[in-house]
NUNUDO-60593 format. One record per residue: residue in one letter; x, y, z of N, C-alpha, C in turn. Coordinates in steps of 0.2 Angstrom, whole numbers, padded with zeros to 4 digits, always signed. Layout:
% residues N
AXYZXYZXYZ
...
% end
This chain:
% residues 151
M+0593+0613+0852+0595+0608+0846+0591+0602+0844
K+0589+0602+0840+0585+0595+0836+0588+0589+0838
P+0586+0584+0841+0589+0577+0842+0592+0573+0835
D+0597+0570+0834+0598+0567+0827+0594+0562+0826
Q+0590+0563+0820+0583+0559+0817+0587+0551+0815
N+0592+0552+0815+0595+0543+0812+0601+0540+0820
S+0601+0543+0823+0603+0540+0829+0597+0536+0832
R+0600+0532+0836+0595+0527+0839+0594+0528+0845
R+0587+0525+0848+0587+0529+0856+0589+0522+0859
K+0592+0523+0865+0595+0518+0868+0588+0514+0870
D+0589+0506+0870+0586+0503+0872+0587+0501+0879
P+0581+0502+0884+0581+0501+0891+0581+0492+0894
M+0580+0488+0888+0579+0480+0888+0585+0477+0887
N+0590+0472+0890+0594+0468+0887+0591+0462+0881
P+0596+0461+0878+0594+0457+0874+0589+0450+0878
S+0591+0447+0884+0588+0441+0886+0582+0445+0888
E+0580+0451+0891+0574+0453+0894+0570+0454+0889
R+0572+0456+0881+0568+0454+0875+0566+0448+0873
I+0569+0442+0875+0568+0438+0873+0562+0434+0877
D+0562+0436+0884+0559+0436+0890+0551+0437+0888
Q+0554+0443+0885+0545+0446+0883+0542+0443+0877
L+0548+0442+0872+0545+0437+0866+0541+0432+0867
I+0543+0426+0874+0539+0420+0874+0535+0422+0877
A+0535+0427+0884+0530+0429+0885+0524+0431+0883
G+0526+0433+0877+0520+0435+0872+0516+0432+0867
I+0519+0424+0868+0518+0420+0863+0513+0415+0868
A+0505+0416+0867+0501+0411+0872+0499+0404+0872
D+0502+0403+0864+0500+0395+0863+0504+0390+0862
W+0506+0386+0862+0511+0381+0862+0516+0380+0860
R+0519+0388+0855+0524+0389+0853+0529+0392+0859
G+0525+0396+0861+0530+0400+0869+0532+0394+0871
K+0529+0389+0873+0534+0383+0877+0537+0380+0875
T+0538+0378+0869+0543+0376+0864+0548+0382+0862
F+0546+0388+0862+0552+0392+0860+0555+0394+0869
A+0553+0391+0874+0555+0391+0880+0560+0385+0881
S+0556+0380+0879+0562+0374+0879+0568+0375+0876
V+0567+0377+0869+0573+0377+0864+0579+0380+0866
R+0576+0388+0871+0580+0393+0872+0583+0388+0880
E+0580+0386+0884+0583+0384+0889+0587+0378+0885
A+0587+0374+0882+0593+0370+0881+0599+0371+0876
I+0597+0377+0873+0605+0382+0868+0607+0384+0875
L+0605+0386+0880+0607+0391+0886+0612+0386+0894
E+0609+0381+0891+0611+0373+0895+0618+0371+0893
A+0618+0370+0886+0622+0368+0882+0630+0371+0884
D+0631+0378+0885+0638+0380+0887+0636+0387+0891
K+0638+0387+0896+0637+0394+0900+0641+0400+0897
E+0647+0400+0891+0648+0405+0890+0643+0409+0883
I+0637+0405+0881+0634+0407+0877+0630+0413+0878
V+0631+0418+0873+0627+0426+0873+0622+0425+0869
E+0617+0428+0872+0610+0432+0869+0610+0437+0866
E+0607+0438+0860+0607+0445+0855+0601+0445+0852
W+0599+0450+0852+0591+0452+0850+0594+0457+0842
K+0593+0454+0835+0593+0456+0829+0591+0456+0824
W+0592+0456+0819+0588+0457+0813+0579+0458+0813
M+0578+0464+0819+0571+0468+0819+0567+0462+0822
G+0570+0459+0827+0566+0456+0832+0567+0447+0833
S+0572+0446+0832+0573+0439+0831+0582+0435+0839
P+0579+0433+0840+0582+0430+0845+0589+0428+0840
V+0594+0429+0844+0602+0426+0842+0607+0422+0847
W+0609+0418+0846+0613+0412+0851+0620+0414+0848
Y+0626+0416+0853+0632+0415+0849+0638+0412+0853
R+0641+0412+0853+0649+0407+0855+0655+0410+0852
D+0659+0414+0850+0665+0412+0845+0662+0413+0839
G+0658+0416+0839+0653+0415+0831+0644+0413+0833
I+0643+0416+0828+0636+0415+0827+0634+0407+0830
I+0628+0405+0832+0628+0399+0832+0620+0398+0829
A+0615+0400+0832+0609+0399+0828+0604+0405+0830
V+0598+0405+0827+0594+0412+0827+0586+0408+0825
A+0582+0410+0831+0575+0407+0832+0570+0412+0831
N+0564+0408+0826+0559+0414+0825+0551+0409+0827
A+0546+0412+0831+0540+0408+0830+0538+0412+0824
H+0534+0406+0821+0530+0409+0813+0523+0405+0815
K+0518+0405+0810+0513+0404+0812+0511+0395+0807
G+0512+0392+0814+0512+0387+0815+0517+0380+0817
K+0523+0384+0818+0530+0383+0819+0536+0386+0824
V+0539+0385+0826+0545+0387+0830+0551+0385+0826
K+0556+0390+0822+0559+0388+0818+0567+0390+0821
L+0573+0385+0821+0577+0386+0824+0582+0385+0818
T+0585+0390+0815+0591+0391+0810+0598+0390+0815
F+0603+0386+0811+0610+0386+0814+0615+0390+0807
A+0617+0394+0807+0619+0398+0802+0625+0393+0799
Y+0628+0387+0801+0632+0382+0798+0630+0376+0799
G+0623+0375+0799+0623+0368+0800+0624+0364+0795
A+0625+0365+0788+0627+0359+0784+0636+0357+0785
S+0640+0359+0790+0644+0358+0791+0645+0354+0799
L+0638+0353+0800+0638+0352+0808+0635+0344+0808
P+0639+0338+0812+0636+0333+0811+0628+0331+0816
D+0626+0328+0811+0618+0328+0816+0616+0319+0815
P+0619+0316+0819+0618+0307+0819+0610+0310+0822
N+0606+0314+0825+0600+0311+0829+0596+0315+0824
K+0598+0317+0816+0594+0317+0812+0588+0324+0816
L+0591+0329+0819+0586+0335+0820+0584+0340+0815
F+0589+0340+0810+0587+0347+0805+0584+0342+0800
N+0577+0347+0799+0570+0345+0794+0570+0349+0790
A+0574+0355+0790+0572+0360+0785+0578+0363+0782
G+0577+0366+0776+0586+0369+0774+0587+0365+0770
L+0586+0360+0772+0593+0356+0769+0597+0355+0763
E+0591+0358+0758+0595+0361+0752+0601+0367+0750
G+0601+0370+0758+0607+0373+0757+0614+0373+0758
N+0619+0377+0754+0625+0375+0757+0627+0378+0763
A+0624+0383+0769+0627+0381+0774+0622+0382+0781
R+0616+0384+0777+0612+0385+0784+0607+0379+0785
R+0605+0376+0790+0601+0370+0792+0596+0373+0798
A+0589+0370+0797+0584+0374+0805+0582+0366+0805
I+0581+0367+0810+0573+0365+0815+0567+0367+0814
D+0564+0363+0810+0556+0366+0813+0551+0361+0818
F+0549+0365+0822+0546+0360+0828+0538+0362+0827
F+0535+0357+0826+0527+0358+0826+0525+0357+0830
E+0517+0360+0833+0513+0359+0837+0513+0350+0841
G+0516+0348+0845+0515+0340+0847+0523+0338+0848
D+0527+0341+0844+0534+0341+0844+0537+0340+0850
K+0542+0337+0853+0544+0337+0859+0552+0338+0858
V+0555+0344+0862+0561+0345+0862+0569+0340+0864
N+0570+0337+0860+0575+0332+0861+0581+0337+0864
K+0580+0339+0871+0587+0343+0872+0593+0340+0872
R+0593+0334+0874+0601+0332+0874+0604+0332+0866
A+0600+0329+0863+0602+0328+0857+0602+0336+0854
L+0601+0342+0856+0599+0349+0854+0606+0351+0856
K+0608+0350+0862+0614+0351+0865+0619+0349+0862
K+0618+0343+0860+0627+0340+0856+0627+0344+0850
L+0621+0346+0846+0622+0351+0841+0624+0358+0841
I+0623+0362+0847+0625+0366+0850+0632+0367+0850
R+0633+0361+0856+0643+0360+0856+0645+0358+0850
A+0642+0354+0846+0645+0356+0839+0646+0362+0834
A+0641+0366+0834+0642+0373+0831+0648+0376+0835
I+0648+0378+0840+0652+0380+0846+0661+0377+0842
D+0660+0370+0842+0667+0367+0841+0669+0370+0835
R+0664+0370+0829+0665+0375+0822+0668+0379+0823
N+0664+0384+0827+0666+0391+0826+0672+0393+0831
Q+0674+0387+0836+0681+0390+0839+0686+0387+0835
S+0684+0382+0829+0690+0378+0825+0692+0382+0820
K+0687+0388+0818+0686+0394+0811+0690+0399+0817
L+0691+0400+0822+0695+0404+0826+0703+0403+0827
K+0702+0398+0826+0710+0395+0829+0713+0395+0821
K+0712+0393+0817+0714+0393+0808+0714+0400+0806
K+0712+0404+0810+0711+0413+0806+0717+0414+0810
A+0717+0413+0817+0724+0415+0821+0729+0413+0816
A+0730+0407+0817+0735+0402+0814+0739+0406+0807
T+0733+0409+0804+0733+0410+0797+0737+0417+0797
G+0736+0422+0804+0737+0428+0804+0744+0427+0807
V+0745+0423+0810+0753+0422+0813+0758+0420+0809
R+0756+0415+0803+0760+0413+0798+0762+0419+0794
A+0755+0424+0792+0756+0430+0787+0761+0435+0789
K+0762+0436+0799+0765+0440+0800+0772+0439+0801
V+0774+0430+0802+0780+0426+0800+0784+0429+0793
Q+0780+0429+0788+0781+0429+0783+0782+0435+0779
K+0778+0442+0782+0782+0447+0782+0787+0449+0786
S+0789+0446+0792+0795+0449+0794+0800+0445+0792
K+0800+0441+0788+0806+0436+0784+0807+0441+0779
K+0803+0444+0774+0805+0448+0770+0807+0455+0770
A+0807+0456+0777+0811+0463+0778+0817+0462+0780
% end
């Protein structure tokens, strides 16, 4: 019997291991910066989940997507899916400022990662995700109550 050509082979590495491997493969300053960004993200909240998406991008979730990171030529980019709706008192966002939803932080050679400010931004993203979940849940309850009243 021929194996299904459309089926995906099970990857023996979990997402965290893939991210470890990605960072280890970046030999210049971007690897250290990437590692520092990841460390701040994971320290911000112990329930953050790492995923490996979109053909090789680390993505962090907690009650919804928080951010995705990529190492580009000359920079490390951390993009917040809903950054436009987040407070940024430390002015970390420096890219994607014209968008309606996303905002990004581009880290260049020599930049220091402000871990305290980045953690605050991560927590704000989690708060945003959780408030959206609560609103969805409340809307669902109201819809069920209204349906039962009609019956």
